[in-house]
C-alpha positions as CSV (number, residue, x, y, z in Angstrom):
1,M,138.8,191.6,-3.2
2,R,138.8,189.1,-0.4
3,I,135.2,188.4,0.6
4,L,133.5,186.3,3.3
5,F,130.0,185.4,2.1
6,T,127.2,183.9,4.1
7,G,124.0,182.5,2.4
8,A,125.9,181.7,-0.8
9,T,123.5,178.8,-1.5
10,S,120.3,180.8,-0.9
11,I,118.2,181.9,-3.9
12,A,119.1,185.5,-3.2
13,G,122.8,184.9,-2.8
14,R,123.6,182.1,-5.2
15,R,124.1,184.0,-8.4
16,F,125.6,186.9,-6.6
17,F,128.3,184.6,-5.1
18,T,128.9,182.9,-8.5
19,K,129.2,186.3,-10.2
20,L,131.8,187.6,-7.8
21,L,133.7,184.3,-8.0
22,G,133.8,184.6,-11.8
23,R,135.2,188.1,-11.5
24,G,138.2,186.7,-9.8
25,H,137.5,187.7,-6.2
26,E,138.8,185.5,-3.4
27,M,135.6,184.0,-2.0
28,V,135.1,182.2,1.3
29,A,131.6,180.9,1.8
30,V,130.2,180.2,5.3
31,S,127.8,177.3,5.5
32,R,126.5,174.8,8.0
33,S,127.3,171.8,5.8
34,R,127.0,172.4,2.1
35,R,130.1,172.8,0.0
36,L,130.3,175.0,-3.1
37,D,132.2,174.1,-6.2
38,A,135.4,175.9,-6.9
39,A,135.2,177.9,-3.6
40,A,136.6,177.8,-0.1
41,C,133.9,176.8,2.3
42,C,134.0,177.4,6.0
43,R,131.7,175.0,7.8
44,V,130.3,177.0,10.7
45,D,126.8,177.2,12.4
46,L,126.4,180.9,12.9
47,E,123.8,180.3,15.6
48,A,126.4,178.4,17.8
49,E,127.9,180.3,20.7
50,D,131.4,179.6,19.5
51,A,130.7,180.7,15.9
52,A,133.0,183.8,16.1
53,K,135.9,181.6,17.2
54,R,135.4,179.1,14.4
55,L,135.4,181.7,11.5
56,P,138.7,182.4,9.8
57,D,141.1,184.5,12.0
58,E,142.0,186.6,9.0
59,A,141.2,190.0,7.4
60,F,138.7,190.4,4.6
61,D,138.0,193.4,2.3
62,A,134.2,192.8,2.6
63,L,131.6,190.8,4.5
64,I,128.5,189.9,2.5
65,H,125.7,188.6,4.8
66,F,122.8,186.8,3.0
67,A,122.2,184.0,5.5
68,C,118.7,184.2,6.7
69,F,115.9,182.0,8.1
70,V,112.8,182.4,5.9
71,P,109.7,180.7,7.2
72,R,107.2,178.8,5.1
73,N,104.4,180.4,7.1
74,N,104.6,183.5,9.2
75,H,101.6,182.5,11.3
76,E,103.3,179.2,12.4
77,T,106.7,180.7,13.3
78,G,107.1,182.8,16.5
79,W,109.3,185.7,17.2
80,S,111.6,183.6,19.5
81,E,112.6,181.4,16.5
82,Y,113.3,184.4,14.3
83,C,115.4,185.9,17.1
84,R,117.4,182.8,17.6
85,R,117.9,182.1,13.9
86,N,118.4,185.6,12.4
87,L,119.7,187.9,15.2
88,L,122.0,185.5,17.0
89,D,123.8,184.6,13.7
90,T,124.2,188.3,12.9
91,M,125.5,189.1,16.4
92,H,128.1,186.3,16.2
93,L,129.1,187.3,12.8
94,L,129.7,191.0,13.9
95,Q,131.5,189.8,16.9
96,W,133.9,188.0,14.5
97,A,134.1,191.0,12.2
98,E,135.6,193.3,14.8
99,G,138.8,194.7,13.2
100,R,138.7,192.2,10.4
101,I,136.6,193.7,7.6
102,G,136.7,196.8,5.3
103,R,133.0,197.0,4.5
104,I,129.7,195.2,5.0
105,L,126.8,194.4,2.6
106,V,123.7,192.8,4.2
107,A,120.5,191.5,2.6
108,S,117.3,192.8,4.3
109,S,113.8,192.9,3.0
110,C,111.1,195.4,1.9
111,P,108.6,194.1,4.5
112,V,110.4,196.2,7.1
113,Y,108.2,199.1,5.8
114,G,105.1,197.3,7.1
115,T,101.7,196.4,5.9
116,E,100.0,199.8,6.2
117,K,102.3,202.2,4.4
118,L,102.1,205.9,4.8
119,Y,102.6,206.3,1.0
120,V,103.3,204.1,-2.0
121,P,105.5,203.3,-3.6
122,A,107.5,203.2,-0.4
123,D,111.0,204.5,-1.0
124,E,114.1,204.2,1.2
125,A,113.0,207.3,3.2
126,H,109.7,205.6,4.3
127,P,109.4,205.0,8.1
128,L,110.1,201.5,9.1
129,R,107.0,199.8,10.6
130,P,107.7,196.0,10.7
131,D,104.6,194.1,11.7
132,T,105.3,190.5,11.1
133,P,107.9,188.2,12.9
134,Y,109.9,188.0,9.6
135,A,109.9,191.8,9.1
136,L,110.9,192.3,12.8
137,G,113.8,189.8,12.3
138,K,115.1,191.7,9.2
139,Y,114.7,195.0,11.0
140,G,116.7,193.7,13.9
141,Q,119.5,192.6,11.5
142,E,119.6,196.0,10.0
143,Q,119.9,197.7,13.3
144,L,122.7,195.5,14.5
145,V,124.7,196.1,11.2
146,Q,124.1,199.8,11.3
147,A,125.1,200.1,15.0
148,F,128.3,198.1,14.4
149,S,129.2,199.9,11.2
150,V,128.6,203.5,12.3
151,S,130.3,203.1,15.7
152,R,133.4,201.6,14.0
153,H,133.4,203.7,10.8
154,V,132.9,200.7,8.6
155,P,131.1,201.5,5.3
156,H,127.9,199.4,5.0
157,V,125.2,198.7,2.5
158,I,121.7,197.4,3.3
159,L,119.8,195.8,0.4
160,R,116.0,195.8,1.0
161,L,115.0,193.0,-1.4
162,G,111.6,192.3,-2.9
163,H,110.8,188.6,-3.3
164,V,113.7,187.0,-5.1
165,Y,112.8,184.6,-7.9
166,G,114.4,183.0,-10.9
167,P,115.6,179.7,-12.3
168,D,116.7,178.6,-8.8
169,T,113.2,179.1,-7.2
170,S,112.2,176.2,-5.1
171,H,109.6,173.8,-6.4
172,D,106.9,174.9,-4.0
173,R,107.3,178.5,-4.7
174,L,107.6,177.9,-8.4
175,M,104.2,176.1,-8.4
176,M,102.7,178.9,-6.3
177,L,103.9,181.5,-8.7
178,A,102.6,179.5,-11.7
179,K,99.1,179.3,-10.1
180,Q,99.1,183.1,-9.4
181,V,100.0,183.9,-12.9
182,A,97.5,181.5,-14.4
183,E,94.7,182.9,-12.2
184,N,95.8,186.5,-12.6
185,Q,96.3,186.9,-8.9
186,P,98.5,189.5,-7.2
187,I,102.0,188.0,-7.2
188,T,103.4,187.0,-3.9
189,L,105.9,184.3,-2.9
190,E,104.6,184.1,0.7
191,D,101.3,183.4,2.4
192,V,100.7,186.8,4.0
193,P,99.8,190.1,2.3
194,A,102.2,192.0,4.5
195,S,105.1,190.6,2.4
196,G,104.1,192.7,-0.5
197,F,104.4,191.3,-4.1
198,D,107.1,193.2,-5.8
199,L,109.8,190.8,-7.1
200,I,113.5,191.0,-7.9
201,H,115.2,188.5,-10.2
202,Q,118.3,186.6,-9.1
203,D,120.3,188.1,-11.9
204,D,119.4,191.7,-10.8
205,V,120.5,190.9,-7.2
206,A,123.8,189.8,-8.6
207,Y,124.2,192.8,-11.0
208,L,123.1,195.5,-8.5
209,G,124.8,193.8,-5.6
210,E,128.2,193.9,-7.4
211,V,127.8,197.6,-8.2
212,L,126.8,198.5,-4.6
213,L,129.5,196.4,-3.1
214,H,132.0,198.7,-4.7
215,E,130.1,202.0,-4.8
216,G,127.2,201.9,-2.5
217,C,126.6,203.4,1.0
218,G,123.5,203.2,3.1
219,V,120.1,201.6,2.3
220,Y,118.8,200.6,-1.1
221,N,115.5,199.0,-2.2
222,L,115.9,196.3,-4.8
223,V,112.6,195.5,-6.7
224,G,112.2,194.7,-10.3
225,P,110.4,196.9,-12.9
226,R,106.8,196.1,-13.5
227,S,104.6,197.0,-16.5
228,A,101.3,196.4,-14.8
229,A,99.7,197.6,-11.6
230,S,101.2,200.1,-9.2
231,P,104.6,199.1,-7.6
232,E,104.6,198.9,-3.9
233,Y,108.2,199.9,-3.5
234,A,110.6,202.3,-5.3
235,C,114.3,202.0,-6.0
236,R,114.9,205.8,-5.9
237,R,118.4,205.8,-4.4
238,L,119.7,203.4,-7.1
239,L,118.7,205.9,-9.8
240,Q,119.6,209.1,-7.9
241,R,123.0,208.0,-6.6
242,H,124.2,205.6,-9.3
243,G,122.0,206.1,-12.4
244,I,121.0,202.5,-12.5
245,Q,117.9,200.4,-12.0
246,P,116.9,196.7,-12.0
247,R,116.9,195.5,-15.6
248,I,114.9,192.3,-15.7
249,T,111.2,193.0,-16.3
250,L,108.6,190.7,-14.7
251,E,107.6,189.5,-18.2
252,A,111.2,188.6,-19.0
253,G,111.8,187.0,-15.7
254,L,108.7,184.8,-15.9
255,A,109.6,183.9,-19.5
256,G,112.9,182.6,-18.3
257,I,111.4,180.2,-15.8
258,L,108.3,179.2,-17.8
259,P,109.9,176.1,-19.3
260,R,110.6,174.8,-15.8
261,I,107.1,175.6,-14.6
262,K,105.6,173.7,-17.5
263,A,107.9,170.8,-17.0
264,E,107.1,170.5,-13.3
265,E,103.4,170.9,-13.9
266,A,103.6,168.1,-16.4
267,G,105.3,165.8,-13.9
268,P,107.9,163.1,-14.6
269,Q,107.8,161.6,-18.0
270,E,108.2,157.9,-18.7
271,P,111.4,157.1,-20.7
272,A,111.0,156.4,-24.4
273,R,111.2,152.7,-25.4
């Protein structure tokens, strides 16, 4: 397949992009500045008014949209910034996509279900009740993609992700996660309870994303399996439609990043003499 991929350097998109590249797909990454090894990279600021004109004037089998502004603190980031940084880029991308793409896969987020859920675990049929600027931004992205896809008969997949973690987790979030595990706190990678605390590993995003790119249609929750406490979200459509589920347990995922957590907690070591 020929695929245009935004957000290829994000924690959610990085391993997904690499996996597709390794499968032999022709990948074109969209980035403001950063280049990716062994991949074509189109340097475009999707927030710019002329973004649609600067993207490749070519046809693609699929558009994968993982680019997203994620704040460090919901309380310090207003709706206007979310609108500018998350909705404008999606609008410009869809403007470019007119007549050029065969299908769309976009990364959304489970917080679109809201803080006060009608039932838990919330599955894909749960009403959308976004109540933070971040959740409203993801809700807006979903609506834009759905309106474009349905009106133009373009197949689309929306992935509502839990908090993505793994070996590529940033230092700040890694230390926050280590603290929560050590103190037996509810696991969350943000500073507000509305975000929920179900996680999804990078490798599961890549594994499930590849399957759904080829076979999926509609909305899917993607959160990892948990062995303790009640899950906040359920991946029912994955199982019902495709007979698959996320594979990496929380224990296995944390074990995979434990060496890095320990190394970063210990700090830099003096070289041996």
